[in-house]
C-alpha positions in Angstrom: 87.2 65.5 74.4 86.5 69.2 74.3 85.7 71.8 77.0 84.1 75.1 76.0 84.8 78.1 78.1 83.4 81.6 77.7 83.1 85.1 79.3 79.8 85.4 81.2 77.3 87.5 79.3 77.5 90.4 81.7 81.4 90.7 81.4 83.6 92.4 78.8 85.6 90.2 76.4 89.3 89.5 77.1 92.1 90.2 74.7 94.0 87.3 73.3 97.1 88.8 74.9 95.4 88.6 78.3 94.5 84.9 77.7 98.0 84.0 76.7 99.4 85.9 79.7 97.0 84.1 82.0 98.2 80.8 80.6 101.8 81.7 81.1 101.1 82.7 84.7 100.0 79.1 85.1 103.5 78.0 83.9 102.3 77.0 80.4 104.4 77.9 77.4 101.5 79.3 75.3 101.8 80.6 71.8 99.0 82.2 69.7 98.8 81.7 66.0 96.2 83.4 63.8 95.3 81.3 60.8 92.9 82.0 57.9 90.5 79.4 59.4 90.7 80.6 63.0 92.9 81.5 66.0 94.8 78.8 68.0 96.7 78.7 71.2 99.4 76.0 71.3 101.0 74.8 74.4 104.7 73.7 74.3 105.0 70.0 74.8 101.3 69.3 74.7 98.9 67.9 72.2 96.1 69.8 73.8 95.3 73.0 71.9 92.9 75.9 72.4 90.7 77.1 69.5 89.8 80.6 70.4 87.3 82.9 68.7 88.7 86.3 68.0 87.3 89.5 66.6 89.8 92.4 66.4 91.9 90.9 69.1 89.0 90.4 71.6 87.7 87.0 72.6 84.8 85.6 74.7 84.7 82.0 73.7 87.3 79.2 73.4 87.3 75.4 73.0 89.9 73.4 74.7 90.6 70.4 72.5 92.2 67.9 74.9 95.0 65.7 73.6 95.0 62.0 74.3 97.5 60.4 76.7 99.1 63.7 77.8 102.2 62.9 79.9 101.6 66.1 81.9 97.9 66.9 81.5 97.5 70.8 81.3 93.8 70.8 81.8 93.8 72.1 85.4 96.3 74.8 84.6 94.2 75.9 81.5 91.0 76.0 83.5 92.8 78.0 86.3 94.0 80.5 83.8 90.5 81.1 82.3 89.0 81.2 85.9 91.5 84.0 86.8 90.1 85.9 83.8 86.5 85.5 85.1 85.5 83.0 82.4 83.1 80.1 83.0 82.6 76.6 81.5 79.6 76.0 79.3 77.8 72.7 78.6 74.4 71.4 77.7 73.2 72.4 81.3 74.4 76.0 81.0 77.3 77.8 82.7 79.4 76.4 85.5 82.3 77.8 87.5 85.8 76.8 86.6 87.3 77.3 90.1 
């Protein structure tokens, strides 16, 4: 399962550093890795990962790729972190609040 989150169109993008910091404020051990094929945020002890679009360190869209059978599901903490940054969820019906 995947959840897409993004900055609302009238807001400024976030830095990857701000995203990682927001995740850490939610008690998640987050680690950013930039790869040739894209940027990823890994969470210690979780199979859930965040694929995050980045251009010069700024980001406005991310896809949370939920791990299966997580012992401690990090989804609520991840959504709370993005909510604190002012991001929203996006699905086929449009934007929805994360909080």
